[in-house]
C-alpha positions in Angstrom: -45.5 29.9 63.2 -42.0 28.4 64.5 -40.6 27.7 68.1 -38.6 30.7 68.0 -41.3 32.8 67.3 -43.7 31.5 69.7 -41.0 31.9 72.3 -40.0 35.3 71.8 -43.8 37.0 71.7 -44.3 34.8 75.3 -41.4 36.7 76.0 -42.0 39.7 75.0 -46.3 39.6 76.0 -44.2 38.9 80.0 -41.9 42.0 79.5 -45.3 44.6 78.7 -46.7 42.9 81.6 -43.5 44.2 84.0 -43.0 47.6 81.7 -46.7 49.0 82.5 -47.3 47.2 86.0 -43.6 47.8 87.4 -43.7 51.4 88.5 -47.5 51.4 89.6 -46.4 47.9 91.3 -43.8 49.6 93.5 -45.7 53.2 94.3 -48.9 51.0 95.5 -45.6 48.9 97.7 -44.3 52.1 98.9 -47.3 53.8 99.7 -48.7 50.2 101.5 -44.6 50.4 104.0 -44.7 54.5 103.9 -46.1 55.5 106.8 -45.3 59.2 106.7 -45.8 59.8 103.1 -48.6 57.4 102.6 -50.9 59.7 101.0 -48.4 61.3 99.2 -47.4 57.6 97.1 -51.1 56.8 97.1 -51.8 59.8 94.8 -48.5 59.8 92.9 -49.4 56.2 92.3 -52.9 56.7 91.2 -52.1 59.8 89.1 -49.0 58.3 87.3 -51.7 54.4 86.9 -54.0 56.9 84.6 -51.6 58.4 82.6 -49.8 54.8 81.6 -53.3 54.0 81.0 -54.7 57.2 79.2 -50.5 56.5 77.6 -52.1 52.9 76.0 -55.3 53.5 74.7 -53.7 57.2 72.9 -50.9 55.2 71.8 -53.1 52.7 70.4 -56.0 54.9 69.0 -53.3 56.3 67.0 -52.5 53.1 65.6 -55.6 52.3 64.9 -56.2 54.8 63.3 -53.8 54.6 60.7 -54.4 51.0 60.2 -57.9 51.4 59.0 -57.2 53.7 56.7 -53.9 52.0 54.6 -56.4 48.7 55.0 -58.7 47.0 53.3 -62.6 46.4 54.4 -61.7 42.8 54.9 -58.7 43.3 57.6 -61.3 46.2 59.5 -63.2 43.7 61.1 -60.2 42.0 62.5 -58.3 45.5 63.4 -61.3 47.0 65.4 -61.5 43.9 67.5 -58.0 44.0 68.2 -58.4 47.5 69.4 -60.8 46.8 71.4 -59.0 43.8 72.8 -55.9 46.4 72.9 -57.7 48.8 75.3 -58.7 46.1 78.0 -54.5 46.3 78.2 -55.0 50.1 78.9 -56.3 48.8 83.0 -53.2 46.7 83.6 -51.4 49.4 85.3 -54.8 50.6 87.0 -55.6 46.8 88.5 -51.8 46.4 89.8 -52.4 49.7 91.9 -54.9 48.6 93.3 -54.4 45.6 94.1 -51.3 46.5 95.9 -52.9 48.6 97.4 -56.6 47.4 98.7 -57.6 46.7 102.2 -57.2 43.1 102.0 -54.3 40.4 103.0 -51.2 40.0 101.9 -51.7 36.5 100.6 -55.1 38.0 99.1 -53.7 41.1 97.8 -50.5 38.5 95.6 -53.7 35.7 94.8 -55.3 39.2 93.2 -52.4 40.3 91.2 -51.1 37.0 90.0 -54.8 36.0 88.8 -54.7 39.8 87.1 -50.9 39.2 84.9 -52.8 36.1 84.0 -55.3 37.8 82.6 -53.5 40.4 80.7 -51.0 37.8 79.7 -54.5 35.6 77.9 -55.9 39.5 76.5 -52.2 40.4 75.1 -52.1 36.6 73.6 -56.2 37.6 72.5 -54.5 40.9 70.8 -51.8 39.2 69.1 -54.0 36.1 67.8 -56.1 39.7 66.4 -52.8 41.5 65.4 -52.0 39.1 63.4 -54.6 38.6 61.1 -55.3 42.3 60.9 -51.9 42.9 60.1 -49.4 39.6 59.6 -49.3 37.4 56.8 -50.8 34.9 55.5 -48.7 31.8 54.3 -51.8 28.9 52.9 -52.1 25.9 50.8 -54.5 25.5 47.9 -56.8 22.7 46.9 -58.5 22.4 43.8 -60.5 19.7 41.8 -60.2 19.6 38.3 -61.1 18.2 35.7 -59.2 15.4 34.1 -58.5 16.4 30.9 -56.5 19.2 32.9 -54.0 16.5 34.1 -53.2 15.3 31.1 -52.5 18.3 29.3 -50.3 19.0 31.9 -48.5 15.7 32.2 -48.9 14.2 28.7 -46.3 11.4 29.1 -49.3 10.5 32.4 -50.5 6.8 31.7 -53.5 6.7 31.1 -54.0 3.0 31.7 -53.3 3.3 35.0 -56.3 3.0 38.2 -54.3 6.3 40.0 -51.7 8.5 39.0 -49.7 10.8 40.9 -47.2 13.5 40.0 -45.4 15.6 42.9 -43.3 18.2 42.0 -40.8 19.7 44.9 -38.9 22.7 45.2 -35.9 23.2 47.9 -34.5 26.5 46.4 -33.0 26.2 43.2 -32.8 22.2 43.0 -36.2 20.5 41.9 -37.3 16.4 42.4 -40.6 15.4 40.1 -42.3 11.9 40.8 -44.8 10.0 38.9 -46.5 7.3 40.1 -48.5 5.1 38.5 -50.5 2.6 40.1 -52.3 -0.9 38.7 -54.3 -3.1 40.0 -51.6 -5.4 40.5 -48.4 -3.1 40.5 -47.1 0.3 41.2 -44.1 2.4 39.3 -42.6 5.0 40.5 -40.5 7.3 37.5 -38.2 9.9 39.1 -36.5 12.7 37.9 -34.0 15.0 40.1 -32.5 18.1 38.8 -29.9 19.9 40.9 -28.9 22.5 39.1 -25.2 24.6 39.7 -24.1 28.4 38.6 -24.1 29.7 35.2 -27.1 27.9 34.3 -25.4 24.3 34.5 -27.5 21.5 36.2 -27.3 17.7 36.7 -30.1 15.6 36.1 -30.4 11.9 38.0 -33.3 9.6 37.0 -35.1 6.6 39.2 -37.3 3.7 38.3 -39.1 1.0 40.5 -41.9 -1.1 40.3 -41.3 -2.7 44.1 -42.7 0.4 46.2 -44.6 -0.1 49.6 -48.4 -0.6 48.8 -49.5 0.4 52.2 -47.7 3.7 52.2 -48.6 4.5 48.6 -52.4 3.9 49.6 -51.9 6.3 52.8 -50.0 8.7 50.7 -53.2 8.4 48.5 -55.8 9.3 51.0 -54.3 11.9 52.4 -53.7 13.7 49.1 -57.6 13.1 49.3 -58.5 14.2 52.6 -56.2 17.1 52.8 -58.1 20.1 54.1 -56.5 24.1 53.6 -54.1 24.9 56.3 -53.9 28.6 56.7 -51.1 29.7 58.8 -50.8 34.0 60.2 -47.0 35.3 61.2 -46.6 39.3 61.9 -43.0 38.1 60.3 -41.8 37.3 56.4 -38.4 36.8 55.9 -36.4 36.8 52.0 -36.1 33.6 51.9 -36.6 31.1 49.2 -39.3 28.3 50.8 -39.3 24.5 50.2 -42.1 24.3 48.1 -44.4 21.3 46.7 -46.9 20.7 43.8 -49.1 17.2 44.1 -51.9 15.9 41.5 -53.8 13.1 41.6 -56.1 11.8 39.2 -58.3 8.7 39.4 -58.7 7.0 36.2 -61.6 5.1 37.0 -63.5 8.0 38.8 -62.3 10.5 36.3 -61.8 13.2 39.1 -58.2 15.1 39.8 -56.4 16.9 43.0 -54.5 19.5 42.5 -52.3 20.7 46.3 -50.0 23.6 46.0 -47.8 23.5 49.2 -45.4 26.8 49.4 -43.8 27.1 52.9 -43.6 24.2 54.0 -40.2 23.9 55.5 -41.7 26.9 58.0 -45.8 26.2 58.0 -48.4 23.4 56.8 -47.3 20.2 59.1 -50.1 18.4 57.4 -48.2 19.2 53.7 -45.0 18.8 55.3 -45.8 15.0 56.7 -47.1 14.3 53.5 -44.2 15.9 51.1 -41.6 13.3 53.7 -43.3 10.3 52.5 -43.9 11.7 48.8 -39.9 11.9 49.3 -38.9 8.3 51.7 -40.0 6.9 48.4 -36.6 7.3 46.7 -33.8 6.5 49.1 -31.2 8.2 47.2 -32.9 11.5 46.7 -30.6 14.1 47.6 -33.0 16.9 48.0 -34.7 16.9 51.6 -37.6 19.3 50.3 -38.9 19.9 53.8 -35.8 22.1 54.9 -34.8 25.2 53.9 -33.4 28.4 55.0 -35.7 29.0 57.7 -34.3 25.6 59.5 
């Protein structure tokens, strides 16, 4: 989730708490300070609080019922949990009015109100968490372990005599950057091709060759690929932006093992994938492609 989205959801939760508590709070204050109309404000506050609670419960029930009918069975657990969590929000106007009018000292009432609002903020955060998983978009990286033959079928130019081969393909919009790293016992060789596609199907291709790569960085990259764990993010929002993505293959010729990583949406989600791609991209100092910054940034 991007920082702007997190900020928006935090503000939205605060606004919802204010909306569903402001009227019961004001009625409770008027009931406390009014001597002539104390009973009228007290009755009105109770009725309004109950009606607001019923309104929240009915609205939630309507949307949840519709969502269950339209959802897959795997989503229904999250939807029901989301509904159960959301129903507790219906107690917000009731608790606000009660703690405003309860027979406690002013300091105690303020303390109870603060505790109540913090509690409901946490409840709304739980509701948001479950809602994202019930209705949101899933942004997930993938990790596969393939046979060594599949790697060399996909990359016939890779050197079979090396100890380790790393093949990385990074795409940002219409620009594609590929890197082929061959690791030997006493040397490391990098071959890169960078294709910048221009309109009307034309393209510019730049190539690069290096044999002075830093061994520590290469070893770090190998370890990150080897121990990479899939990353999953959920978001209520999705855009039409063509986010940067990468595909990274690592083959260990000694152990005859291959790891394949598919890393989409690396400008918006998946911090571990973004860090790995930046390290690979840093091997080519003159690269025109920043594979971790897309139109969402």
